[in-house]
C-alpha positions as CSV (number, residue, x, y, z in Angstrom):
1,M,-1.0,8.3,30.4
2,L,-1.2,4.6,31.3
3,H,2.3,4.2,30.1
4,S,3.5,7.0,32.4
5,L,1.6,5.4,35.4
6,R,3.1,2.0,34.7
7,N,6.6,2.9,33.7
8,T,7.7,6.1,35.4
9,D,7.7,7.4,38.9
10,L,6.4,10.9,37.8
11,P,4.0,12.5,40.3
12,L,0.3,12.0,39.5
13,L,-0.1,15.8,39.3
14,Q,2.5,16.0,36.5
15,I,0.9,13.1,34.6
16,S,-2.5,14.7,34.8
17,E,-1.1,18.1,33.6
18,E,0.8,16.4,30.7
19,S,-2.4,14.6,29.8
20,G,-4.1,17.9,29.4
21,Y,-6.1,18.1,32.6
22,E,-6.2,21.5,34.3
23,S,-7.7,20.0,37.4
24,H,-5.9,17.2,39.3
25,S,-9.2,16.2,41.0
26,Y,-11.1,16.0,37.7
27,F,-8.3,13.8,36.3
28,I,-8.7,11.4,39.3
29,R,-12.5,11.4,39.0
30,R,-12.4,10.7,35.2
31,F,-9.8,8.0,35.6
32,R,-11.8,6.3,38.3
33,K,-15.0,6.4,36.2
34,I,-13.2,5.0,33.1
35,R,-10.8,2.5,34.8
36,G,-12.7,1.6,38.0
37,C,-9.8,2.7,40.2
38,T,-7.8,5.8,41.0
39,P,-4.6,6.5,39.1
40,G,-2.6,5.7,42.3
41,Q,-4.4,2.4,42.7
42,Y,-3.7,1.6,39.0
43,R,0.0,2.5,39.4
44,N,0.3,0.3,42.5
45,R,-1.3,-2.7,40.8
46,E,0.4,-2.3,37.3
47,S,3.7,-0.6,38.1
48,R,7.0,-2.1,37.0
49,F,8.6,-0.3,40.0
50,P,8.0,-2.1,43.3
51,S,7.0,0.3,46.0
52,G,8.9,0.4,49.3
């Protein structure tokens, strides 16, 4: 999952589904609890693909 966030531009919904989460909102909540940020924030901070 972290690899997908850092190294692809796949939609977060697709990453959450491929990670086994049936609920996109639950994926975001769990990610924030474990990592201290949302998946989108993590991607923006760690991505190899510059945004914009």
